[in-house]
N, C-alpha and C positions, 0 to 999 in steps of 0.2 A: 722348556718352550719351544715345540720342533723347531729343526733347525730351518724345513722347508719355509716354514708360518714368519720365524725372525727375518729371512733373506727377503721375502715377499714384503712385508712389513719396514725394514730396511731400505727397500728399492721404490719404495712409494714414496716414504719420505725425502729418499736423495732427490727421484723427482719432482717435489714440491719447492725441494730447494731449488732447481734448477729454475725456478718461477717463480725467484723470488721471494719464499715465503721462509721470512728467518725463521720462522716457532719451531718447524719441521725440521731446522737445525739442532733444535735440543735435540727431539726424537734421537737423530743421529746420532750426536753425541751420550745419550743412555748406550748406545748401540757401541761404542769405545773410546769414551774420557776414561775412562779405570786404564784401559788398555794400554793404551798411549802415553798417559801415565806413569805407568809400572816399566814401558820400555825404554822413555825418557828416563828415568829411575835408575833404570841397572844400564844404562850407558855412560849420562854421566855421573851417576854416585853422588848428586849433588842435588837437595829435594828442590830448592832456591831455581837452580838449572833447569831443572826439569818442566817445573812447573812457566816459566818461562817462556822453554822449545814447546811446552802443547800447548799457551796461547799462542804462539809465530805459526804453529805448525795449525790452529784453530783458526785464525784469519787468513791463512792463505789458502786453506780448504775451499770457506765460503768467498772468495775472490775466484776460484777454478773452477769451483763444484759445478757450473752451466758445461765446463770442459770436461765432465767427466763420462767418462761410455759406460752407461748402463748396463751394457754387456761383461765386463770386467767386472771384480771381485775389490773392492771397494777395502779394502783394509790392508791388501799391500801399497795401493794409492796414499792412501793417509798415514803407512806408515815410511813412503817414499820421501813427505814435503816433510815429515817430522826429522827424519833423518839429515835430508840436504839442514830444513835449520841446527840440525845439532850441530852439521858440519861446519856452517856459517857461524858459529857459536867460538867451536873451538878452534878457526881460523883469527877468532877476537882476540879470545883469549885463552890463556892458559886453564882448562879446569883444575878442580880445586879436587884432593882427596878426600872423602864420605863414607861411614861404612855401607856396605852394601846391604845391610841385611833392615834398613829402611826400608827400601824396597820389597821386601818377600811379608809384612803384612797387608799388603795394597793387595786387596782383594779382585779376584776375575771372576764375574757370576758367571761366565762360562764353564769356571773348573769350579771341581767342588771341591773342601776345605781338603779331607781325605788326601785326594790326587794333588795339594799347591803345600802340603803341611810335612816340612820335611823336617827330621830333628834336630835336633839344637849340636849333636856334635857333625855330623856331615854338610849339616848347614852352614858353621862358623868353619872347617874345611873350606870348602866351595866358595865361602866370601871372602876367605883371604887368598886363596889361587886365583879369583876373579880379580882382584886390584890388581893383581900382575902382570893382567895382559893389555895389549895395545886395546884404542877405540876402535879401530878394525875388526880384530880378533873379537873383541865383548861384542860386539856389533851382531856378526851373524852367528853367536853363539847363545843371546835372549831370544832374537826374534826364531830359532831354530828349535831349541831346547825349553824355553821361558815362555814363547807363544805359539810352540808347536808346527809354524811355518813351515811349507813347501820348500825343497829349491826354486822352482819358478815362483813362487811369490814372496823368499827372499830376494833373487834377481832381481824382481818387480818393486820390492820395497826400496832397493840400493842400487838402484841405480848397474849394476855388474850384470854381465854376462852368466847362467850358467855352471858354466866350467870355472869361473871365477871364482862365482862364490861358491863352490866345492871345494876345489885345492884351498879358498882361503878356510875355508867349517872343515876342513883335514886339517889345515897348518893350526886353527886353532884350539882344533881337540885336543893335537900332540901337546900345546903349548898349557892346555889345560892341564890337563891327563899329569903331567910334568910339575906342573905348580902343587899340583893336591900333592903328588906326589914328596917334596921336599916341605908341605905344610906337615903332613898326616907320618912321614920322617915312618919307622916300623911298625905304625901299625893295621898297615895291609887294609886302607882304604882304598877303595876304586870307584869311579865314575860312572857309576850303576846308569844307562840308559845311553854313555855318549859313546860312539862309536864313528867311526873317519873314515 
């Protein structure tokens, strides 16, 4: 579907939500539900926590939808709510470690299967390396490289300044490279497309 048409349909659904139409919210969920779950799963590394975070996010988004500025992009706005929900959850409890590979099969309809599929060796090394990173580093990496958000969109999603996002992304990328190098050993693996 054409991106302009999709944005138009999304905007119309959000306008209807702002008028109290909860059926229109289902359409908004069609646009963003899988994305939110994938982001939450990659950050929390736990399916049940990811589901809980998405549910809290959707409830908060519904409550705040009337305040949403239609001239802004919706995805960074809802990402910020999700990241805040995850932050609250991490303060309430220590997140358990779960395999990141659970997140990789979650399909994003906006990405072709060819683009979203990693070969098994690369995937295993990347998953192992991601497990070693802090939540803050995983968050910016997931938003940038798994969801292809720009620096301004990441800043809006996280509530950080762009300069902070840029430096955090730089440090996270370096940490990921080090972790991949440690995992890969002498295999000569490199993090393709991850630039600081």
